[in-house]
N, C-alpha and C positions, 0 to 999 in steps of 0.2 A: 504494499499500500504506500502511497505518497506519504511524504512528511506532513504533519499537522502542525500549522502555527496558530498561536493563540496568545492573548494577554493573560498573564498569570494571575490565577485566583486559587486559593486553596480548595475550594469548593469544586473547581472544574479538574484540577490535577488528581483529585480522589475519585473522579469519575471515569478517568481514562487511564489504561495500563498497557504497557507491552508495546508502545508505538514510537516510532521515530518522531521526534517533537523539535520545534524551535519555539522557545518560550520568551516572551517579551516582557520586559519589566520597565516602569515608568519611574521609578526612584531606586535609591541604593539602600534603603531601610530594610533590615533583615535579608540582604541580598544573599549571603552565604547560606543563611538557613533554608531559604527557597529553592536555592541551587541543590542543596543535598536533598531535599524533599523531591524535587523533580527526578533526580537520579535514581532514586529508590524505586519508582514506578516506571520510568521509560527509558528509552535511549535518546540521550539529548544530542541532537546534531549541532544546535548553536544556542547561545544565549544573545538575546538583544537587549541592551540596556539603552532605552530610547528617552533621551534628555534633549529634546531639540531646542529648549529654551535655556540651556545651561552652557556656560563656557567650560572649556576643558579644565581651566584652571580652578573651577568652582567645585569640581567633583572630589568627594572625599574618597580617594583610592585607599584601598586596605592591603596590607601584606598578606592577609588570609585569602586574598583572591588568587594567589600562586598556586593554591590547591585544586583550582578549577581545571579540571582536565578535558573540557569542551571549548570549542572556539567561542570567543566572546566577541561580539560586535558592538561598538559604542557609537551612537549618533549624538554629536554634540553641535552646538550653535557656532562656535568658533574656539580659537585657542584661549582667548583672554589673555590674562597676566602671564607673561613669558617666564618671569622668574619663578612663579608658582609651578608652571608646567616642568620647568628644569629641576625643580625640587623633587618632582616625583618620577624623574627621567629614568633612573635605574630600575625602578618597579615597573614602569611601563614597558621597558625594554624586556623584561623577564615574562610578562603575561602573554598568554596566546590570545591577543587581542587585535582588532583592526579598529582604527578610529576613523570615523567618517564625519566629515565637516560639510555644512549646507553650501549647496551650489548658489544659494541666494546672494552671498556676500562676496564682494570683491576680495577682501582680505584673506578669505580662506584659500584662494588658489596659491597664494604665497604661503600661507600657513601650512598647507600640505607639503609644500616643497621643504619647509623647515622640519616637520615630522619625518618625512622620508629621509632627509640628509642625516637625521639623527638615528637612523636605522630602526624606525617604527613604522610597521604596515599601517597604511592609511587608505582613504578613499573619498572620493566626491560624492556626497549624497545628493544625487539628481532628483529632484522633485518636478512637479507638473508646473513649473514656472520658466519663464525665458531665461536663457543662459548666454553671457556674454561671449560672442564667438572668438574674439581675441584672447580672451582669458583662457578659455578652454584649449585652443590651439597651443598656446604657450605652456600650459601644463602638460599637455600630451607630448611636445617637443622635448620638455625637461625629462619626462619619464623614459621616452624611448631613445633619445639622442645624447643626454648628458653623459661625458665620460665619468663624472664624479660618481663613486659608489653611492647608493641609495636603495632605501627599502622599497616594498611594493606599494603602488598606488592604484587602486581601483577605480573605475573598471577597466583600465587599460592593460593591467596584467592578465586578468582573466581573458581579454581579447586575445593579447599575444600568445598566450599559452594554449588557445583552444582554435585559433584560426586555421581553416583547412580550405582546400579548393573544392570539396566535395558537397559542403552545406553551409547555410547561413547561421550566423550566431544572433543571440539575443542575450544582451548582458543584464536582462531583468533578473537573472539568476542571482547576481550578486547582491540584489535587494530583496530576495526572497519573494519576488512577483512573478516567478516563472510557474505558470499553472500545469506545466508539464512535470513539475516535481512536487508542488505544495498544495495543500488544501488549508483553508481557514475554518476554525470552529468556535463557537460561541458556548455560552454557559448552558444552553438547552441542548447541547450536543447536535447542533444543526451545522452541516458542512456547505462552504461556499467555495467557489472557483478562484475567488481572490478576495481581498479585504472589502472591496466594494463590489464585487462580482454577483454573479447569479447563485441562487440557492441550488444546491446539488441534490442533498437529500439527508436524513438523519444518519448518525455514525452507524447505528446498528442496521441501516438498510443499505450501506454502501456496497456496490458492486464494481469491483475494480475493471473488469472486462468491458462492461456496459459504459463505464465512464471514460474508459480509454477510447472507446469507439466514438463516443460524442466529442471527446476533446480533439482528436484527430480531425474530424469534420469541421469543428469551428476553426481550428488552426488553418486548414486549407482554404476555408472561406475567407479569412482574414488575409492570408497571404496573397491569393489571386486577386483580391479586391483592389490592391495597389495598381494591378496591370489592367484590370477591367475598367477602372476609374481613370487611368492614365494620369495618376497623381505625380507629384515630383520623385516619389520614391522608386517608381518603375524604371527611371533612367539613371538613378544614382549608383555608381560604382560602390558606394560605401554601404549599401544595403546589405551586403553580406556580413557586416559586422554590427549592424544596428537594428536590421529588421523593421525600420520605421519608427523606432523608439524615440528619436531625437526630432522627428517632423513636428514643426511647429515651436521647438523650444529655441531655436537658433535663426537669426536673421537670415543667414546664408547657409542654411543646413547642407546642401549638397557639396558646397566649396569647402565647407569646414571639416565635415566628415570625411571627405575625400582626402583632404591634407593628412587627417589622423590615420586614414588607412594607409596612405603612403609610408608615413613614419613608423607605423606599425610593421609593415612589411619589411622595410629595411632593418629594424629590430629584430625581426623574427628570423630572416635570413643570416643575420650576423650571429644569432644564438646557434642556429643549426650548423653553420661553418664552424663555430668554437667547439661545438660537440664532436664534429667529425674529424677534427684535426687529430692527425697521430701524434701519440707522446713520444717526444724525442729524447727523453731522459733515460 
């Protein structure tokens, strides 16, 4: 069965057991206790600490978090006070954590460069709001082309490690929005195709084969709609890494995403070349 995503509540976690889950938290209170509770009942694919109004420097990081053995995704508003961030630097580097900053703020594109250069995996939290083309292009160029060692920045690492000539990518997976992999559940045990998507069924009534067939049909309809409607995506070379996800978010979407694709392919080919080079020692 697909991984189940939900906003953590003690009542809900007692009702589901034996599933792969992604649990979302909206505060750090009792975080470790709730983590252990989740681990007792299910296989935790990831924890999401969703704090979209908090600066990274305001978050009360705890050394106990080192005991968390599942990936931790942290969504924050911005870096905040750099001195406070540097104070937690050693702990941040030890945690199996990826820090996402909002794509809404200009300063965050620079902030992600800082985190990455410090060896902290991070990412751009892309929302359904307009994104500055120049800032995105600059961040992409930094990740793919900078000779300075740096940690991963999503979704660019996801794209580079999965790009092929055989199929198109959707980096919605980075944000747990890939309905091929995830289902959302509420406290009444109702399943939904996405956070704001269509109702699927009750958890007790879930039929994986039936849901798969419906999902494939919907995916095909969405895919071909770009070409039947002759929208901008149908002629964009970067559709292979975006699948239309950025359409409407950028002023010059085709030009910007095509530049991203070009940098990605250079990076990808360089990585392949380095891997294939014979050892001379």
